[in-house]
C-alpha positions in Angstrom: 0.0 0.0 0.0 1.4 3.4 -0.9 1.5 6.4 1.4 -1.8 8.1 0.5 -4.0 5.0 0.7 -2.3 4.1 4.0 -3.0 7.6 5.4 -6.6 7.3 4.4 -7.0 3.9 5.9 -5.4 5.0 9.2 -7.7 8.0 9.4 -10.7 5.7 8.9 -9.5 3.6 11.9 -9.3 6.7 14.1 -12.7 8.0 13.0 -14.3 4.6 13.5 -12.8 4.3 17.1 -13.9 7.9 18.0 -16.7 7.8 20.6 -17.3 11.5 20.4 -15.6 12.1 23.7 -12.4 10.2 23.2 -10.9 7.5 20.9 -11.0 4.0 22.3 -8.1 1.7 21.6 -10.4 -1.0 20.2 -14.2 -0.8 20.3 -14.6 -4.5 21.3 -11.5 -5.3 23.2 -10.8 -1.9 25.0 -14.1 0.1 25.0 -12.9 2.9 27.5 -10.3 5.6 27.4 -6.7 4.6 28.1 -4.3 7.3 29.2 -1.2 6.7 27.1 -3.2 5.2 24.2 -5.0 8.6 23.9 -1.7 10.4 24.0 -0.5 8.5 20.9 -3.9 8.8 19.4 -3.6 12.6 19.6 -0.3 12.5 17.7 -2.1 10.8 14.8 -5.2 12.9 15.0 -3.1 16.1 14.9 -2.0 15.2 11.4 -5.5 15.8 10.0 -7.8 17.2 12.8 -6.0 19.5 15.3 -9.1 20.3 17.3 -9.9 16.7 17.7 -6.3 16.0 18.9 -6.5 18.7 21.5 -9.9 17.4 22.7 -8.4 13.9 23.1 -5.8 15.1 25.5 -8.2 17.3 27.4 -10.4 14.3 27.9 -7.5 12.4 29.5 -6.9 15.4 31.8 -10.6 15.6 32.7 -10.3 12.2 34.4 -7.6 13.5 36.8 -7.6 12.9 40.6 -7.6 15.7 43.0 -4.0 14.8 43.8 -3.0 15.3 40.2 -2.7 11.7 39.1 -4.0 10.8 35.6 -5.6 7.3 35.8 -4.7 4.7 33.2 -8.4 4.1 32.4 -11.3 6.5 32.3 -14.4 4.4 32.1 -17.3 4.9 29.8 -20.4 4.4 31.9 -22.3 3.0 28.9 -19.8 0.1 28.4 -19.1 -1.1 32.0 -20.5 -4.6 31.3 -18.1 -5.0 28.3 -14.8 -4.9 30.1 -13.1 -6.3 33.2 -12.0 -5.1 35.7 -14.5 -2.2 36.0 -14.5 0.7 38.5 -16.0 -1.5 41.2 -12.6 -3.2 41.5 -11.1 0.2 42.2 -13.7 1.1 44.8 -11.7 3.5 46.9 -10.2 5.2 43.9 -13.5 6.8 43.0 -13.3 9.1 46.0 -10.1 10.6 44.6 -11.5 11.6 41.2 -11.8 15.4 40.8 -15.1 15.1 38.9 -17.4 12.9 40.9 -19.3 11.9 37.8 -16.3 10.3 36.3 -15.1 6.7 37.1 -11.5 5.7 36.8 -8.9 3.1 37.6 -6.5 3.6 40.5 -3.2 3.6 38.7 -1.5 5.7 36.0 0.5 5.3 32.8 3.9 6.7 31.6 3.3 10.5 31.1 3.3 10.5 27.3 0.3 12.9 27.6 2.7 15.7 28.4 5.0 15.1 25.5 1.9 14.7 23.3 0.6 18.1 24.5 3.8 19.7 23.4 3.9 18.0 20.0 0.2 18.6 19.3 0.6 22.2 20.3 3.5 22.7 17.9 1.3 21.5 15.0 -1.1 24.4 15.5 0.2 27.2 13.2 -1.9 29.9 14.8 0.1 31.1 17.8 -2.9 32.3 19.8 -4.7 29.0 19.5 -1.6 27.1 20.3 -1.0 29.1 23.5 -4.6 28.9 24.5 -4.4 25.1 24.3 -1.3 25.1 26.4 -2.8 27.5 28.9 -5.9 25.3 29.3 -3.7 22.2 30.0 -0.6 23.4 31.7 -1.6 23.3 35.3 -3.1 19.8 35.0 0.0 18.5 33.1 2.2 19.9 35.8 0.1 18.3 38.6 0.5 15.0 36.9 4.3 15.2 36.9 4.4 16.7 40.4 2.3 13.7 41.7 4.7 11.2 40.2 7.7 13.1 41.6 6.3 13.3 45.1 3.6 10.7 45.9 5.6 8.0 44.0 9.0 8.8 45.4 10.6 6.5 47.9 13.2 7.8 50.4 16.7 8.1 49.0 15.8 8.3 45.3 14.1 10.8 43.0 12.9 8.1 40.6 9.2 7.1 40.1 7.8 4.0 41.8 5.4 1.9 39.7 2.9 -0.1 41.7 1.3 -2.4 39.2 2.4 -4.0 35.9 -0.5 -2.4 34.1 0.8 1.0 35.2 3.9 0.4 33.1 1.8 -0.4 30.0 3.9 -3.6 29.5 1.4 -5.9 31.4 2.9 -9.4 31.2 6.5 -8.5 30.2 9.2 -10.8 31.6 10.3 -7.7 33.4 7.5 -8.5 35.9 7.8 -12.3 36.2 8.9 -11.9 39.8 5.3 -11.0 40.5 4.2 -14.3 39.1 6.7 -16.0 41.4 5.1 -14.3 44.4 2.1 -16.5 43.9 -0.5 -13.9 44.8 -4.2 -14.7 44.5 -7.1 -12.3 44.7 -9.7 -12.8 47.5 -12.6 -11.9 45.2 -13.5 -14.3 42.4 -13.4 -13.0 38.8 -14.1 -14.0 35.3 -11.7 -12.8 32.5 -13.2 -11.1 29.5 -10.0 -10.3 27.6 -10.0 -13.4 25.4 -13.5 -13.0 24.1 -12.4 -11.1 21.0 -8.8 -12.2 20.5 -7.1 -15.6 20.8 -6.2 -16.7 24.3 -2.7 -17.4 23.1 -2.2 -13.7 22.5 -3.1 -12.8 26.1 -1.5 -13.0 29.5 -1.8 -16.3 31.5 -4.2 -16.9 34.3 -1.3 -16.8 36.8 -0.6 -13.2 35.6 -4.2 -12.2 36.1 -4.2 -13.6 39.6 -1.4 -11.3 40.4 -2.9 -8.3 38.7 -6.2 -8.6 40.6 -4.5 -9.3 43.9 -2.4 -6.1 43.6 -5.6 -4.1 42.9 -7.0 -5.4 46.1 -3.8 -4.4 48.0 -3.8 -0.9 46.4 -7.5 -0.3 47.2 -7.1 -1.4 50.8 -4.1 1.0 51.1 -6.3 3.8 49.6 -3.5 4.2 47.0 -1.0 5.4 49.6 2.5 4.3 48.5 3.9 3.8 52.0 1.0 1.7 53.2 1.0 -0.3 49.9 4.7 -0.9 50.0 4.4 -2.6 53.4 2.2 -5.4 52.0 3.1 -5.7 48.3 5.8 -7.7 46.5 5.6 -5.3 43.5 7.2 -1.9 43.7 9.6 -1.0 40.9 11.5 1.8 39.2 10.4 1.2 35.6 13.2 2.2 33.2 10.7 3.5 30.7 8.4 5.3 33.2 11.5 7.1 34.6 12.8 8.0 31.1 9.4 9.3 30.0 9.0 11.3 33.2 12.3 13.0 32.5 11.2 13.7 28.9 7.9 15.0 30.0 9.5 17.3 32.6 11.7 18.8 29.9 8.7 19.1 27.5 6.6 20.8 30.1 9.5 23.2 30.7 9.3 24.2 27.0 5.5 24.8 27.3 6.1 26.9 30.4 8.7 29.0 28.5 6.2 29.6 25.7 3.6 30.7 28.3 6.0 32.9 30.3 5.8 30.6 33.3 8.8 29.7 35.5 10.5 26.4 34.8 8.5 23.7 36.6 11.7 21.6 37.3 15.0 23.3 37.6 18.2 22.0 36.0 19.7 20.7 39.2 16.6 18.6 39.9 16.6 17.1 36.4 20.4 16.4 36.7 19.8 14.6 40.0 17.1 12.5 38.4 19.4 11.7 35.4 22.2 10.6 37.7 19.9 8.4 39.7 18.5 6.9 36.4 22.0 6.0 35.2 23.0 4.5 38.6 20.0 2.3 39.0 19.0 1.4 35.5 22.3 0.7 33.7 23.3 -2.9 33.9 27.0 -3.2 32.8 26.7 -7.0 32.6 23.9 -6.9 30.1 25.1 -3.7 28.4 21.5 -2.5 28.6 19.1 -0.3 30.7 16.8 -2.4 32.9 14.3 -1.9 35.7 15.0 -1.7 39.5 13.1 -3.9 42.0 12.5 -1.7 45.0 11.5 -4.6 47.1 14.5 -6.8 46.5 16.9 -3.8 46.1 18.4 -5.0 42.8 18.1 -4.6 39.1 15.7 -6.8 37.1 18.3 -8.3 34.8 15.9 -9.0 31.9 16.7 -7.6 28.4 13.7 -6.0 26.8 13.0 -3.2 24.4 12.0 -1.0 27.3 15.7 -0.2 27.7 16.0 1.1 24.2 12.6 2.8 24.2 14.0 4.7 27.2 16.3 6.6 24.8 13.3 8.7 24.1 13.8 10.2 27.6 16.8 12.2 26.3 18.9 11.5 29.4 21.2 8.8 27.9 24.3 10.1 26.3 25.0 9.6 22.6 27.8 7.1 23.1 25.9 5.0 25.5 22.8 5.2 23.3 24.7 3.9 20.3 26.1 1.0 22.4 22.7 0.2 23.8 21.1 0.0 20.4 23.9 -2.1 19.0 23.6 -4.5 21.9 19.9 -4.9 21.5 20.1 -5.3 17.8 22.6 -8.1 18.3 20.2 -9.8 20.8 17.2 -9.6 18.4 19.0 -10.4 15.2 16.6 -12.1 12.7 13.5 -10.5 14.3 11.5 -7.6 13.1 12.2 -4.2 14.6 11.7 -3.9 17.5 10.9 -7.2 19.2 10.0 -6.4 22.8 11.9 -9.5 24.1 14.9 -11.1 22.3 13.9 -14.4 20.6 16.7 -16.2 22.3 15.6 -15.3 25.8 13.9 -18.1 27.8 10.8 -16.0 28.4 10.3 -15.1 24.7 6.8 -15.8 23.3 6.2 -14.6 19.7 2.5 -13.9 20.2 1.8 -13.4 23.9 1.3 -9.7 24.4 4.5 -8.1 25.8 6.7 -11.2 25.8 8.2 -10.7 22.3 5.8 -9.0 19.9 6.5 -5.7 18.1 4.4 -2.7 19.2 4.1 0.4 17.0 4.2 2.9 19.9 7.3 1.3 21.3 8.9 1.6 17.8 7.9 5.3 17.8 9.7 5.8 21.1 12.8 3.9 19.9 12.9 5.9 16.7 12.4 9.2 18.5 15.2 8.3 21.0 17.6 7.2 18.2 17.0 10.4 16.3 17.7 12.4 19.5 20.9 10.6 20.0 22.0 11.5 16.5 21.4 8.0 15.0 19.1 9.3 12.3 19.6 6.6 9.8 18.7 4.0 12.4 15.7 6.0 13.5 14.5 6.1 9.9 15.0 2.4 9.5 12.8 1.7 12.6 10.1 4.0 11.3 10.2 2.5 7.8 10.0 -1.1 9.1 7.1 -0.1 11.3 5.2 1.2 8.3 6.1 -2.0 6.4 4.6 -4.1 9.2 1.4 -2.1 8.9 1.3 -2.4 5.2 1.7 -6.1 5.4 -0.6 -7.0 8.4 -2.9 -4.0 8.8 -3.4 -1.8 12.0 -2.9 -4.7 14.4 -2.6 -4.2 18.1 0.8 -5.7 17.8 2.9 -7.9 15.5 4.5 -11.3 15.6 8.3 -10.5 15.5 9.5 -13.4 13.4 6.8 -13.4 10.7 5.3 -9.9 10.9 1.8 -11.3 11.2 -1.0 -9.5 13.1 -1.7 -10.3 16.8 -4.3 -9.1 19.2 -7.1 -6.8 18.2 -7.4 -5.3 14.7 -7.9 -1.7 13.6 -6.1 -0.6 16.7 -6.0 3.1 17.5 -2.4 3.7 18.5 -1.1 1.7 15.6 -3.0 3.8 13.1 -2.0 7.0 14.9 1.7 6.1 14.9 1.5 5.3 11.2 0.1 8.7 10.5 2.7 10.5 12.5 5.5 8.5 10.9 4.1 9.2 7.4 3.8 12.9 8.2 7.5 13.0 9.0 
C-alpha cells in the first residue's frame, strides 16, 4: 500500500474508534479511554484534525484525581459490562477523582500525555490558538508530573515508583515475572473477558491475572498510599521506561512553560539529580542495557527488553551509551522484526503473547524518537520504515509477531493507526 491509501486507511480507523468524547483503543477489546493510548492517538489525530487531537488530550486530563494523578483508564459508563475489571474493583479510587461523575482506575501510565501536548501544540500554526491550548492544559499537566515526583518517590531516590504491571503499560512483560513468582491470589472471584475477541494465546496467563487482581485489592485497601501499599506488596519497581518518559515530560513541560511565560516547573539541578539516579539504578553493565529496578529486592531486574532502548526517548542517555545500547539490543534480536520487545533467544520469549516478544508500534515510535535524538538518524529512519512496512503487510494490528510480521491481538487498533500517521507525516 502506498502512502496516500495508508494515510486514508489510518484516518478511517481513528474515526471509527472515536466515541465523540475520546478515541477507544479498540471498540470491542478496550471500550474505554486509556491514558497513554490517547496520547499516541492525539499524535495521529493532529496530522489531520488538530481540534480533535486537542480534545483527546483534554479528555484524559478531565479524568484526573484531586492529587493530580492521571488514571490509566477513564471508564465509559455506557460500556461497563463490556470490560473487566471495571471501576467496582477500584472502589476507593472513585473518592479521589476530581469530577465525581467520572469513574477511573487507581493507577496511571507513563506520562506521554505531556509530550503529546507539546507536540500537538507545535502542530497548530496559529500562535494564539496554540498558546490557548497550552494555557488550558498546563496546570493539569504539571500536577500529573508533580504527583509522580512526590507521591511516587521512595526515600533516597528521585525516581518514580510503579505499583502495578498495568501501570507500566507492559502488562505481562518478563520484566515483571517476579510478581508471578510471588504466587498472589485475589480474594474476590473474577471472570476474565479479555480473550472473548482475541485468541487466548495472545493474552497473559491466568497466573498473571491472579497477580494483577491481587495487587488491585492491595492498592485499594491501602487507599492508593505508596507507603501503606509498600508494606504489604511484592511489587514496587522503578520502571526504566516510566523514569525515562517522566524526565522527557519534565523537559517538554518546561518548553511549554517557557512559551507561556511561566517559570520552569523543574530546575536544571533537579533534572540532573534525576538523570544521575537513572544512570546509577538502570544501567546494567553485565547486560550492556538499561533495565528496571526492583525496589522490594533492592536490585536490578536483569531481563533484556525493548524498554531499555525505548528509554532513549527520555533524552537523558548520552549519545555514546545510546549507540552502544542500540547495537547490543540489535545483536540480541537479530533475525526478528524491529523492535521485538523480548529477544527471541531469551527463555521467556513468546512470539505472540502480548508483551513477551511482539512488536508494538508505539514502542517503535519511542525507539525511533530516541535514536534520532541521539544522532542516529539513519537507524531511526529504519525503525520508522520497518514499522510502516509491518502495517502495510498486516494492517493496523494491536501488535505484530516479531518473526513473521503477522497480526496479533485486536485489529484496527487506534495507536497503531496513529503512529503510522505520525511517521508518514514526518
